[in-house]
Every structure is written in structure tokens, then in C-alpha cells.
N, C-alpha and C positions, 0 to 999 in steps of 0.2 A: 225715680229715685227721690225727687223733690217731694212728691206726694207722700211717699213713705216716711220721709224725715218729718214732715208736718204732722202726720198721724202720730208718730212716736213722741214728738215734743208735746202735742196736746195730751196724749195719754199719760205722760209723765208730769203734767201740771206745769210745764215750762211755757214761757211766752213764745209765740210764733212770729212776732214782729220785733224788729230792732234787737234781736238776740245776737250777742257777739259770737263770731265764728271761731271754733277751736282750731288753732294751727295744726297742720298734719303731724308735726313732730311732738305735739303735746301728748302726755300719757293719757290713757282712757280714764275717765272719772266715773265712779259708781254713783248711782242716784242715792240721795239721803234716805235713810230708813224712815218710813212714815209712822206716825203715831197711830195707836189703835183707837180710832175715833169712836167706836161703839161703846167704849168704857170710859167713864169720867175718872178724874184723878183720885177721887175718894172711893171708887168702886174696885172690887176685885174682878179680874177677868173671869168669864164664865167657865173656862177650861184652862187648866195649868198647861203651859207649853210642853213640859216633859211627859205628861199624861197623854196629851194630844199626839205627840210623836210616837209614844209607845203603842197606842191603840191603832193608829194609822199604819204602823209598821207591819200589822197583820195582813195588809193588802199586798200581795205579791205583784211585782211589776217587772217588765222588761227593762233593759238598760241600753242607753244610747250615748253616743258622743256627738254633740252638735258642733259643727266646724264652719269656719268662714275664712276669707282672706281679705284683709284690708291693706292699706298702703304700708303697714309695718310688717306684713307677712301673714303666715297662717296663725289662726287662733282657734280655740275650742274649749269645751267643758263637758264633763260627764253629766248626763241628765236622765233621770228615771221618770220625770213627769211629762212624758211624750204620749200623744194619742192622735188617732185619726179623728177628723172632725166632720168632713163633708165629702160626699161622693161627686156631687154636681153643684158647683165646681169642686175639683179635688183640693181639699184643704186639710192640713194637719196643724197641730198646735203643740207647744211646749211651754213650760213655766220656768222662769229664771228669777233669782233673787234680785231685788232692786240694788243691793249692795255689790253685785257682781261687777268685776272690772273687765270681764270678757264680753259681757253683753254690749257695752257701748261700741266695741269694735265690730261686733256682728251687725248692730244697728247701722253703723257707718258703712259697712259693706252692702247692706240692703238685701243680702242673699245668705243662704246657709244650706248645709247638707246634714241630714240626720243619718248617722252611721249606726245601724242596729248591731249590737255586739253579740257574738256567739259564745257558747258555753265555755270555751277555753280562753276567753279574752278578759278575765277578771283583772289581770295585771295591767292591761291596757286601760281599763276603766279607772283603776286606782291612779294611774299616771295623769289622767286628765282631770281627776278630782282634786289634785294638789294646786293650791293657789300660789302664784308667783314663780313657779318653776317653768323651765323650757319644756312644755308638754310634748313637743314634737321631736325632741331629741331621740334619735334612734328609731323613730316611727316611720314606716314606709307608707307612702300614700301617693295617689295620683290626683287627677282633676275630675270633678263631677262634670258631666257633659254639657249641661245647660248654663251653669253659673260659674264654673271653675273653682268652686269651693273644694277644700281638701276631701278626697274620698279615700278613706283608710283601706289599706290592703287587707284582704281576707275576711272582711265583714260579710255576714250572710245576706244582708239586705241594706239598701240605702235609698234615701228620698232627697232629691235635689229641689230646692224651693227658693222662691222670692218672698220677701216679707210682704204680707197682705194687710195686716193690721196689728196693732199693739194695744192691749187693754190693761188697766190697773186691776190688781187683785190683792189688796192688802199690802203685805211686805214683798210681794212678788209681782212680776209682769206676766201677762198672758200673751204670748206671741203666736200669731196665726200666719202660717205660710201657705202660699199657693204652689202646688206641686207642678214642676216643670218637666221632671224626668224621674225615673225610679227603676230599680232593678233588684233582683234577688237570685241567690243560688238555689239550685234544685234541692240540695240537702243541707243540713246543718241545724244543730239544736241552739235555742236561744240561751243567753245568759239571763238568769233571774235574780231578783233581789227581794229578800224576805226577812223581816225582823233583824235588819242590820248585817246580814251575811249574804254572800253569793250562793246560788244553787243552780241546779239544772233540772230540766223536765225529764221525768221518767214515766213512761206509759205503762 
């Protein structure tokens, strides 16, 4: 856990010595939004953010909910930027905004569970995409076997992980997790996200 915290602090650009410890009761703090270093103040960005988002929206992705449990209880957020990374060792990755208030709690836990959502779980995804709400209100879940992170009921697949490394990626962080356990149902269609709307696979 200590090594994970040091890696996270280094990746976030924070000092790793003589840093004040945050008391457990303090609310999680988001990292400051970094400046776009590749562009000077008198230059225009090479790509407009709205156009970047529009074009990248053509890439269809699956949808997940990344969950963890810290001293304040369960936490989680909807995440579509999830991917498998390595087979040996088994690694996965997800991206999270540096301004996220959920991420500091996941970092503090040092572990997480990726809940892959099914075709009928769009409402569940929307619930976890809301900031500042009680995302677990009315949500049934158990515990992932290796880390105890919240494992949402009825998800078609899940991956239970420990934080392996954290890297900076502009206004996001790239989180790498080492897989400790995983499982999947024999049947079930995935929830897909494409151009701002949910969809489902049809063969």
C-alpha cells in the first residue's frame, strides 16, 4: 500500500517527503487541472475540444463502473475508458479525470473492482455518472473476493484489482491495475456507448 501511495504521489507531481497526511475524516480532494503545456498562451490548440469529442465519439466502447471501498464506505464512478493491458502479468487499465473526487478515495483504498455493465444497465451507469450524489442508494452489491471492493449485482463480468501504477496523461490519470480475481456469466450482452447514447450489440 505504501509503495502504491508513493507511485501515485509521484505521478501526480506531489512531493513524496514531508507531505502532510490528510486526516481520515477530510473530504477527498481532486487534483488540480493541469495546463496544456504543449501550447503557449499565444497559440491556439491544434484541435478544438468540441471537435475532439465529436470525432472520438465515433469509437464505440463498453461501459463499466469502477468501485472501491475506503474508510468512508463504498465509492465508484462510471467509466468507458477501460481496457485490458497485459496478459503476463495480468494487467488492466482505466483513465480518470484529474478533477474527479472519486479517484482520491480509490487511490486511498489501493484496490478497485471493474464492473462490466450489461445491455439493460444503462440506468445504473447514469446513476454512477452523477457527481455528488449517493451513487449506491438502492444499488445491490456484494464484495469482490480478493479486495472486498463493491461487486455490483447482475453485472455480466467483473475484474478485481490492486493498483499497480498510476501515470499522468494530460488532464487525466492512467491507472494500471493488477488482476487478483475475475469472473463472468456464461450469457449476457454488453452495454455499449456510441456518439453520446447507449446501445447494444446485434449480430
